[in-house]
C-alpha positions as CSV (number, residue, x, y, z in Angstrom):
1,M,39.9,-46.5,32.0
2,E,41.8,-49.7,31.6
3,L,40.7,-52.5,33.8
4,D,42.7,-55.6,34.8
5,R,40.5,-58.5,33.5
6,S,41.9,-60.9,36.1
7,A,41.0,-58.4,38.9
8,L,37.5,-58.3,37.5
9,S,37.4,-62.1,37.3
10,D,38.4,-62.3,41.0
11,A,35.7,-59.8,41.9
12,G,33.2,-61.9,40.0
13,Q,34.3,-65.0,41.8
14,S,34.0,-63.2,45.2
15,L,30.5,-62.1,44.3
16,R,29.5,-65.6,43.3
17,Q,30.7,-66.8,46.7
18,A,28.9,-64.0,48.5
19,R,25.7,-64.9,46.7
20,S,26.2,-68.6,47.6
21,L,26.6,-67.8,51.3
22,V,23.5,-65.6,51.4
23,D,21.5,-68.2,49.5
24,K,22.6,-70.9,51.9
25,S,22.2,-68.9,55.0
26,E,19.9,-70.6,57.4
27,S,20.8,-68.2,60.2
28,T,18.2,-65.9,61.6
29,A,20.8,-63.1,61.1
30,F,19.2,-62.5,57.8
31,F,15.6,-61.5,57.7
32,E,14.0,-62.2,54.3
33,D,13.9,-58.5,53.3
34,E,17.6,-58.1,54.2
35,R,18.5,-61.2,52.3
36,L,16.6,-60.0,49.2
37,H,18.2,-56.5,49.5
38,T,21.7,-58.1,49.8
39,L,21.1,-60.4,46.9
40,G,19.9,-57.4,44.8
41,E,23.1,-55.5,45.6
42,I,25.2,-58.5,44.7
43,E,23.4,-58.8,41.3
44,Y,24.0,-55.0,40.8
45,V,27.7,-55.4,41.3
46,R,27.8,-58.6,39.2
47,A,26.1,-56.6,36.4
48,L,28.7,-53.9,36.7
49,V,31.6,-56.3,36.6
50,L,30.2,-58.1,33.6
51,G,29.4,-54.9,31.8
52,A,32.9,-53.6,32.4
53,T,34.3,-56.7,30.7
54,G,32.0,-56.4,27.7
55,E,29.7,-59.3,28.6
56,T,26.6,-57.2,27.9
57,D,24.1,-60.1,27.6
58,L,25.2,-61.6,30.9
59,A,25.3,-58.1,32.5
60,N,21.8,-57.4,31.3
61,Q,20.6,-60.7,32.7
62,R,22.1,-59.8,36.1
63,A,20.3,-56.5,35.9
64,Q,17.0,-58.3,35.3
65,E,17.7,-60.6,38.3
66,M,18.4,-57.5,40.4
67,G,15.0,-56.1,39.3
68,S,13.2,-59.3,40.2
69,L,14.7,-59.2,43.7
70,L,13.8,-55.6,44.2
71,Q,10.2,-56.3,43.0
72,A,10.0,-59.1,45.6
73,L,11.0,-56.5,48.2
74,G,8.2,-54.3,46.9
75,D,10.6,-51.6,45.6
76,K,8.4,-49.2,43.6
77,H,11.5,-48.0,41.7
78,S,12.8,-51.4,40.6
79,D,12.0,-50.8,36.9
80,A,13.8,-47.5,36.9
81,K,16.8,-49.0,38.7
82,V,17.0,-51.8,36.1
83,T,16.6,-49.3,33.3
84,A,19.5,-47.1,34.7
85,L,21.7,-50.1,35.2
86,T,21.1,-51.4,31.6
87,G,21.8,-47.8,30.4
88,W,25.1,-47.8,32.2
89,I,26.0,-51.2,30.7
90,A,25.1,-49.8,27.2
91,A,27.3,-46.7,27.9
92,R,30.2,-48.7,29.1
93,N,30.1,-50.8,25.9
94,G,29.9,-47.8,23.5
95,D,26.1,-47.7,22.8
96,D,25.6,-44.0,23.5
97,K,22.2,-44.0,21.8
98,M,20.8,-46.6,24.2
99,A,22.6,-44.9,27.1
100,L,20.9,-41.6,26.3
101,Q,17.5,-43.3,26.3
102,K,17.9,-45.2,29.5
103,L,20.1,-42.9,31.8
104,P,18.2,-39.6,32.1
105,G,16.5,-40.8,35.4
106,A,19.6,-42.4,36.8
107,G,20.2,-41.9,40.5
108,R,23.6,-43.4,41.2
109,P,26.7,-41.3,40.6
110,T,28.4,-43.8,38.3
111,Q,25.3,-43.9,36.1
112,K,25.0,-40.1,36.1
113,M,28.6,-39.9,35.0
114,A,28.0,-42.4,32.2
115,F,25.0,-40.3,31.1
116,A,27.1,-37.1,31.2
117,L,29.8,-38.6,29.1
118,A,27.3,-40.0,26.6
119,L,25.7,-36.5,26.4
120,Y,29.1,-34.9,25.8
121,R,29.9,-37.4,23.0
122,A,26.5,-36.6,21.5
123,G,27.3,-32.8,21.5
124,D,25.3,-31.7,24.5
125,D,28.2,-30.0,26.3
126,K,26.0,-27.8,28.5
127,Q,24.0,-30.6,30.1
128,A,27.1,-32.8,30.4
129,R,28.9,-30.0,32.3
130,A,26.0,-29.5,34.6
131,I,25.9,-33.2,35.6
132,M,29.7,-33.2,36.1
133,E,29.5,-30.1,38.2
134,E,26.9,-31.8,40.4
135,L,29.1,-34.9,40.7
136,A,32.2,-32.9,41.5
137,H,30.5,-31.1,44.3
138,R,28.4,-34.0,45.7
139,L,28.7,-34.0,49.5
140,Q,27.4,-37.5,50.2
141,D,30.2,-39.8,51.4
142,D,29.6,-43.1,49.8
143,L,31.7,-45.4,47.6
144,E,30.2,-44.3,44.3
145,G,30.6,-40.6,45.3
146,A,34.2,-41.3,46.2
147,L,34.9,-42.9,42.9
148,T,33.1,-40.3,40.7
149,R,34.0,-37.0,42.4
150,P,37.7,-36.9,41.4
151,R,36.9,-38.2,37.9
152,A,34.3,-35.4,37.5
153,L,36.7,-32.8,38.7
154,A,39.4,-34.0,36.3
155,W,36.9,-34.0,33.4
156,L,35.8,-30.4,34.3
157,K,39.4,-29.3,34.5
158,K,40.2,-30.9,31.1
159,Q,37.2,-29.1,29.5
160,S,38.3,-25.8,30.9
161,K,41.5,-25.9,28.9
């Protein structure tokens, strides 16, 4: 998938501005746990943007920052979330070996898709297909599901030929 680097740059700038606003917020509109959760999500998306542009070191740093914020929230799954995100970054940048090590426990649809594609490239068609079937028929309506569902369906159709 080709990405417009300037669009990703704009997204990165917007995320920096969002982080700055949340950091500077003195309003009681944000409780501390909401602030930490929002900052964690911002760092997640920043890691995705950086990973998509090949900035793996910076992307992995953002993933670690996300993990620190999740740990401050008391999230018991923070390490697994960081591992899955760094696995996605590895997959996005062509490191299938690392992706196969880090993505088996991934929970987010984009991470599961990256895992399925890495499995397919490694020759495990059966497990890749099973994951793509799951993604293609996922019923939850969320942004990641909306982004991965049609791509999984297209992949399955292409493999059927």
